[in-house]
VOBA-1610 file (N, C-alpha, C; in pm, whole numbers, padded with zeros to 5 digits, always signed):
BEGIN
Unk-04250+00638-10782Unk-04350+00626-10676Unk-04300+00536-10565Unk-04236+00427-10604Unk-04183+00334-10504Unk-04071+00401-10425Unk-03993+00489-10491Unk-03884+00557-10422Unk-03936+00652-10316Unk-04048+00720-10346Unk-04108+00812-10248Unk-04158+00738-10127Unk-04219+00619-10150Unk-04268+00538-10038Unk-04152+00493-09948Unk-04043+00454-10014Unk-03928+00408-09936Unk-03870+00521-09851Unk-03861+00641-09912Unk-03809+00756-09838Unk-03898+00788-09718Unk-04031+00783-09742Unk-04127+00811-09634Unk-04113+00709-09522Unk-04098+00582-09561Unk-04086+00475-09462Unk-03959+00492-09378Unk-03849+00530-09449Unk-03724+00550-09376Unk-03737+00666-09278Unk-03804+00773-09325Unk-03822+00890-09239Unk-03904+00853-09117Unk-04011+00776-09138Unk-04096+00734-09024Unk-04018+00648-08926Unk-03933+00558-08981Unk-03853+00472-08893Unk-03756+00555-08810Unk-03692+00653-08879Unk-03598+00739-08808Unk-03667+00822-08699Unk-03782+00878-08736Unk-03857+00959-08637Unk-03900+00873-08521Unk-03948+00749-08551Unk-03989+00660-08443Unk-03872+00622-08353Unk-03756+00599-08417Unk-03638+00564-08337Unk-03596+00678-08246Unk-03596+00800-08304Unk-03559+00917-08223Unk-03656+00936-08107Unk-03788+00915-08137Unk-03889+00930-08031Unk-03869+00826-07921Unk-03843+00701-07961Unk-03820+00597-07861Unk-03695+00625-07779Unk-03587+00669-07846Unk-03463+00700-07775Unk-03483+00816-07677Unk-03560+00918-07724Unk-03586+01030-07635Unk-03668+00988-07512Unk-03769+00901-07536Unk-03851+00854-07425Unk-03766+00773-07326Unk-03680+00687-07382Unk-03593+00604-07296Unk-03496+00691-07216Unk-03440+00792-07281Unk-03345+00881-07213Unk-03413+00957-07100Unk-03531+01008-07126Unk-03605+01083-07022Unk-03638+00992-06905Unk-03678+00867-06936Unk-03712+00772-06830Unk-03589+00741-06743Unk-03472+00720-06810Unk-03349+00694-06735Unk-03311+00814-06647Unk-03327+00934-06701Unk-03295+01056-06625Unk-03386+01068-06502Unk-03515+01039-06522Unk-03609+01047-06410Unk-03574+00945-06301Unk-03536+00822-06343Unk-03499+00721-06244Unk-03374+00762-06167Unk-03275+00815-06240Unk-03152+00859-06172Unk-03180+00973-06076Unk-03264+01067-06117Unk-03300+01180-06028Unk-03374+01131-05904Unk-03466+01034-05924Unk-03539+00978-05811Unk-03446+00909-05713Unk-03346+00835-05767Unk-03250+00767-05680Unk-03168+00866-05598Unk-03123+00973-05666Unk-03047+01075-05596Unk-03129+01143-05488Unk-03254+01170-05519Unk-03342+01234-05420Unk-03365+01144-05299Unk-03384+01014-05327Unk-03407+00920-05217Unk-03284+00908-05129Unk-03165+00903-05191Unk-03040+00893-05113Unk-03019+01018-05030Unk-03047+01133-05088Unk-03031+01259-05014Unk-03126+01266-04895Unk-03252+01226-04919Unk-03349+01227-04810Unk-03310+01129-04701Unk-03256+01012-04740Unk-03214+00913-04641Unk-03099+00966-04556Unk-03000+01029-04622Unk-02887+01086-04548Unk-02932+01196-04455Unk-03023+01280-04503Unk-03075+01390-04420Unk-03150+01336-04300Unk-03230+01231-04323Unk-03305+01171-04213Unk-03211+01108-04111Unk-03107+01039-04160Unk-03010+00976-04069Unk-02938+01080-03985Unk-02894+01187-04052Unk-02825+01294-03980Unk-02916+01357-03876Unk-03043+01375-03910Unk-03137+01434-03814Unk-03157+01344-03693Unk-03172+01212-03720Unk-03190+01118-03609Unk-03066+01113-03521Unk-02947+01119-03582Unk-02822+01117-03504Unk-02812+01240-03415Unk-02842+01357-03470Unk-02838+01480-03391Unk-02941+01476-03279Unk-03057+01421-03308Unk-03162+01412-03207Unk-03121+01320-03093Unk-03060+01204-03129Unk-03014+01110-03026Unk-02906+01172-02938Unk-02812+01245-03001Unk-02706+01310-02923Unk-02763+01413-02829Unk-02862+01489-02877Unk-02924+01592-02792Unk-02995+01529-02674Unk-03068+01418-02701Unk-03138+01351-02592Unk-03041+01291-02492Unk-02931+01233-02545Unk-02830+01175-02457Unk-02765+01280-02370Unk-02736+01396-02428Unk-02672+01503-02350Unk-02766+01557-02244Unk-02897+01561-02273Unk-02991+01616-02176Unk-03014+01524-02059Unk-02986+01393-02078Unk-03008+01298-01968Unk-02881+01256-01899Unk-02762+01303-01946Unk-02635+01266-01883Unk-02612+01349-01759Unk-02555+01289-01651Unk-02526+01366-01530Unk-02412+01463-01553Unk-02413+01575-01485Unk-02305+01671-01495Unk-02179+01613-01433Unk-02066+01640-01494Unk-01941+01581-01450Unk-01868+01670-01351Unk-01869+01802-01371Unk-01786+01891-01289Unk-01828+01887-01144Unk-01732+01840-01057Unk-01755+01839-00914Unk-01843+01728-00863Unk-01888+01636-00952Unk-01979+01531-00908Unk-01938+01399-00969Unk-01973+01289-00900Unk-01947+01155-00950Unk-02080+01082-00959Unk-02112+01026-01074Unk-02238+00954-01088Unk-02228+00820-01017Unk-02338+00777-00956Unk-02340+00646-00891Unk-02354+00538-00996Unk-02339+00411-00956Unk-02344+00301-01051Unk-02481+00288-01115Unk-02587+00332-01046Unk-02721+00323-01102Unk-02752+00441-01191Unk-02677+00549-01179Unk-02701+00667-01260Unk-02821+00747-01217Unk-02875+00716-01098Unk-02996+00784-01054Unk-02968+00901-00962Unk-02846+00911-00911Unk-02814+01021-00821Unk-02668+01056-00836Unk-02632+01171-00785Unk-02494+01216-00793Unk-02443+01243-00653Unk-02309+01232-00638Unk-02246+01252-00508Unk-02132+01351-00524Unk-02129+01459-00448Unk-02020+01557-00461Unk-01889+01500-00412Unk-01780+01542-00478Unk-01646+01500-00437Unk-01606+01581-00314Unk-01575+01512-00205Unk-01533+01580-00083Unk-01408+01513-00029Unk-01336+01581+00056Unk-01216+01526+00118Unk-01208+01574+00262Unk-01182+01479+00354Unk-01167+01515+00495Unk-01025+01490+00540Unk-00933+01489+00446Unk-00792+01466+00476Unk-00726+01601+00505Unk-00707+01637+00634Unk-00652+01770+00664Unk-00500+01774+00647Unk-00450+01889+00613Unk-00305+01910+00609Unk-00257+01934+00752Unk-00140+01876+00786Unk-00094+01880+00924Unk+00055+01911+00929Unk+00094+01996+01025Unk+00234+02027+01052Unk+00261+02005+01200Unk+00354+01918+01230Unk+00387+01890+01371Unk+00466+02006+01431Unk+00428+02044+01552Unk+00501+02148+01627Unk+00570+02081+01745Unk+00670+02000+01713Unk+00739+01924+01818Unk+00884+01906+01779Unk+00977+01918+01874Unk+00956+01967+02011Unk+00928+02117+02012Unk+00861+02163+02118Unk+00817+02302+02122Unk+00928+02399+02160Unk+01021+02357+02246Unk+01124+02450+02295Unk+01261+02415+02240Unk+01323+02312+02292Unk+01458+02275+02250Unk+01452+02162+02147Unk+01566+02123+02099Unk+01573+02007+02010Unk+01616+01883+02088Unk+01599+01888+02221Unk+01634+01775+02306Unk+01515+01737+02392Unk+01492+01607+02404Unk+01392+01556+02498Unk+01463+01452+02585Unk+01399+01415+02693Unk+01466+01327+02790Unk+01382+01203+02819Unk+01451+01093+02831Unk+01386+00966+02863Unk+01318+00977+02999Unk+01193+00932+03003Unk+01115+00937+03127Unk+01028+01061+03139Unk+01055+01165+03060Unk+00971+01285+03063Unk+00850+01266+02972Unk+00743+01338+03002Unk+00620+01330+02924Unk+00600+01460+02847Unk+00577+01447+02715Unk+00566+01565+02629Unk+00433+01566+02553Unk+00377+01686+02537Unk+00260+01697+02449Unk+00308+01712+02304Unk+00254+01630+02217Unk+00286+01642+02075Unk+00171+01719+02010Unk+00196+01843+01976Unk+00092+01928+01918Unk+00117+01948+01770Unk+00020+02008+01704Unk+00029+02029+01559Unk-00059+02144+01516Unk-00039+02183+01394Unk-00126+02278+01327Unk-00190+02205+01210Unk-00322+02209+01202Unk-00393+02133+01099Unk-00502+02219+01036Unk-00535+02184+00911Unk-00638+02256+00839Unk-00778+02206+00872Unk-00787+02100+00951Unk-00917+02044+00989Unk-00908+01970+01120Unk-01019+01915+01162Unk-01026+01842+01289Unk-00960+01705+01275Unk-00872+01671+01370Unk-00807+01540+01373Unk-00881+01452+01472Unk-00924+01335+01427Unk-00995+01242+01515Unk-00913+01117+01546Unk-00823+01081+01455Unk-00738+00963+01479Unk-00605+00983+01407Unk-00505+00911+01459Unk-00370+00932+01405Unk-00284+00808+01432Unk-00203+00771+01333Unk-00103+00666+01351Unk+00034+00732+01357Unk+00109+00702+01464Unk+00237+00769+01485Unk+00344+00666+01521Unk+00469+00705+01500Unk+00582+00618+01535Unk+00704+00705+01559Unk+00791+00658+01649Unk+00920+00721+01672Unk+01022+00652+01581Unk+01092+00731+01500Unk+01182+00676+01398Unk+01325+00719+01428Unk+01416+00623+01421Unk+01559+00652+01436Unk+01605+00732+01314Unk+01658+00851+01335Unk+01698+00938+01223Unk+01814+00881+01144Unk+01892+00793+01204Unk+02005+00734+01134Unk+01968+00614+01050Unk+01901+00516+01113Unk+01865+00392+01043Unk+01732+00401+00969Unk+01652+00504+00999Unk+01518+00523+00941Unk+01422+00411+00981Unk+01453+00341+01090Unk+01367+00234+01137Unk+01277+00285+01249Unk+01149+00245+01241Unk+01053+00285+01344Unk+01064+00194+01465Unk+01056+00252+01583Unk+01060+00175+01707Unk+00918+00135+01745Unk+00907+00019+01809Unk+00776-00028+01851Unk+00721+00055+01967Unk+00590+00050+01988Unk+00527+00128+02095Unk+00582+00097+02234Unk+00616-00030+02261Unk+00665-00066+02394Unk+00801-00002+02421Unk+00884+00004+02320Unk+01017+00063+02338Unk+01011+00215+02341Unk+00939+00272+02247Unk+00937+00418+02234Unk+00845+00485+02335Unk+00742+00412+02377Unk+00640+00473+02464Unk+00533+00548+02387Unk+00546+00553+02254Unk+00450+00624+02170Unk+00356+00524+02105Unk+00227+00534+02134Unk+00129+00441+02079Unk+00119+00458+01928Unk+00100+00346+01858Unk+00089+00352+01712Unk-00044+00412+01671Unk-00154+00361+01724Unk-00287+00410+01689Unk-00339+00496+01803Unk-00381+00616+01771Unk-00423+00712+01872Unk-00557+00773+01836Unk-00646+00777+01934Unk-00772+00850+01919Unk-00753+00989+01979Unk-00784+01090+01901Unk-00760+01228+01943Unk-00891+01290+01990Unk-00890+01344+02111Unk-01009+01410+02163Unk-01030+01543+02092Unk-01155+01573+02065Unk-01187+01694+01989Unk-01141+01820+02060Unk-01155+01823+02194Unk-01120+01944+02267Unk-00972+01950+02305Unk-00895+01846+02274Unk-00754+01842+02313Unk-00662+01867+02194Unk-00682+01791+02087Unk-00605+01805+01963Unk-00453+01799+01986Unk-00410+01702+02065Unk-00267+01672+02076Unk-00251+01532+02133Unk-00131+01481+02130Unk-00099+01351+02187Unk-00006+01369+02305Unk-00015+01276+02401Unk+00075+01277+02516Unk+00172+01161+02502Unk+00301+01193+02508Unk+00405+01091+02487Unk+00504+01091+02603Unk+00510+00978+02675Unk+00613+00957+02777Unk+00726+00880+02710Unk+00842+00944+02700Unk+00954+00885+02628Unk+00996+00755+02695Unk+01000+00648+02616Unk+01032+00516+02669Unk+01181+00493+02682Unk+01215+00367+02705Unk+01356+00329+02726Unk+01426+00308+02592Unk+01455+00419+02525Unk+01522+00414+02395Unk+01669+00449+02413Unk+01750+00414+02315Unk+01889+00453+02316Unk+01900+00603+02290Unk+01983+00673+02365Unk+02002+00816+02336Unk+02051+00833+02191Unk+01998+00934+02124Unk+02035+00958+01985Unk+01937+01050+01916Unk+01950+01059+01784Unk+01865+01148+01703Unk+01744+01071+01653Unk+01626+01131+01668Unk+01500+01069+01628Unk+01408+01175+01567Unk+01302+01124+01504Unk+01191+01212+01465Unk+01062+01133+01474Unk+00952+01204+01481Unk+00819+01141+01487Unk+00757+01145+01349Unk+00707+01030+01305Unk+00643+01021+01174Unk+00495+00987+01192Unk+00410+01065+01126Unk+00266+01039+01123Unk+00235+00973+00989Unk+00181+00851+00993Unk+00156+00776+00869Unk+00009+00771+00829Unk-00079+00811+00919Unk-00221+00809+00886Unk-00294+00914+00969Unk-00383+00988+00904Unk-00465+01089+00972Unk-00610+01065+00931Unk-00696+01046+01030Unk-00839+01024+01002Unk-00860+00914+00897Unk-00780+00807+00907Unk-00786+00692+00817Unk-00737+00723+00676Unk-00674+00837+00655Unk-00614+00870+00527Unk-00463+00849+00535Unk-00406+00779+00436Unk-00262+00758+00433Unk-00191+00893+00412Unk-00083+00916+00486Unk-00007+01040+00472Unk+00135+01015+00520Unk+00220+01114+00511Unk+00355+01104+00568Unk+00397+01243+00613Unk+00388+01264+00743Unk+00426+01391+00803Unk+00532+01365+00908Unk+00638+01445+00910Unk+00748+01425+01004Unk+00771+01549+01088Unk+00816+01525+01210Unk+00861+01635+01294Unk+01006+01667+01257Unk+01058+01774+01311Unk+01200+01799+01292Unk+01279+01700+01379Unk+01403+01677+01344Unk+01487+01582+01418Unk+01522+01642+01555Unk+01514+01558+01657Unk+01548+01601+01793Unk+01634+01494+01859Unk+01700+01533+01967Unk+01787+01441+02040Unk+01716+01387+02163Unk+01725+01258+02181Unk+01674+01195+02303Unk+01793+01172+02396Unk+01780+01227+02515Unk+01888+01217+02614Unk+01841+01141+02737Unk+01936+01090+02811Unk+01906+01019+02934Unk+01927+01110+03054Unk+01830+01110+03143Unk+01844+01189+03265Unk+01954+01128+03353Unk+02036+01213+03407Unk+02145+01164+03492Unk+02089+01102+03620Unk+02145+00987+03658Unk+02100+00919+03780Unk+02146+00993+03905Unk+02239+01083+03888Unk+02289+01157+04004Unk+02196+01272+04044Unk+02095+01301+03960Unk+02002+01411+03989Unk+01892+01361+04079Unk+01849+01448+04170Unk+01734+01412+04251Unk+01606+01438+04172Unk+01493+01402+04229Unk+01365+01413+04159Unk+01332+01556+04121Unk+01362+01650+04209Unk+01334+01791+04181Unk+01417+01840+04063Unk+01540+01799+04056Unk+01626+01841+03945Unk+01582+01776+03814Unk+01539+01651+03820Unk+01490+01584+03701Unk+01361+01652+03649Unk+01275+01687+03743Unk+01151+01757+03707Unk+01182+01889+03640Unk+01282+01961+03691Unk+01320+02090+03636Unk+01371+02075+03492Unk+01449+01969+03467Unk+01500+01945+03332Unk+01386+01912+03235Unk+01291+01831+03280Unk+01177+01797+03196Unk+01099+01922+03159Unk+01072+02007+03256Unk+00993+02128+03231Unk+01067+02225+03138Unk+01197+02236+03155Unk+01275+02327+03070Unk+01278+02279+02925Unk+01263+02148+02905Unk+01262+02095+02768Unk+01120+02087+02711Unk+01024+02144+02785Unk+00886+02147+02735Unk+00800+02033+02776Unk+00843+01953+02875Unk+00766+01837+02918Unk+00735+01838+03066Unk+00688+01726+03114Unk+00654+01707+03255Unk+00724+01582+03305Unk+00755+01581+03435Unk+00821+01465+03492Unk+00719+01369+03552
//
C-alpha cells in the first residue's frame, strides 16, 4: 500500500513538473514573440517616417536645373549670361596701318557691346602700350548705334602689333586681332598723298 502511494506521489510530482515547465516555456515563447513583433513594428514605423520626411523634403526643395536658389530659399533666379562672343575685323583691308591715320575698329559679336577694354600690343615683346603712346583708349564706351571704336594711331615705333580686348561688358575675356604692321608716313609726301595712303589702308587722315 505504501508503495502505491509513493508511485502516485512520484507521478503527481512528475506531472506537476511537466505542467510547470510547459507553462514556463509557453510564457517565454510569448515574450520572445512579443519582442520580435515590437522590434518589427518599430523598424517599420521608422522606415515609414524616413520615407515621409524624404518625400516632404523633395516636395519643398527648389528645382536645380537652370535655376539657382537664393540664400533665403524663398525665390529662384535663372542662370543668364550677357557675355557675347566677339571676333575683331581689323584691319579691314591690308595688314598695314599708318601712324597718324584714323581707323575704325569693327567686330562681329553675338550680342550688343556696351563697353570694352582694349590695348595695342607689341607682337614681338607681347607688351601692351599705354593709351598715350598708342592712341588707343584702354576703357571705351560703345554707342549702341555705332558698335565700333575709332583709333588714331599714335607715335609708336614701326613694327608688328595686334589689338587685344581684355574685357567686354565688364566680363573678363581675351580676344585678339590678326597681326598687322604699323608704318610711318613719309615726310616727303604732301597732305593729299598722305590722305590717299590712309584711305587705301582703310582709314582716314
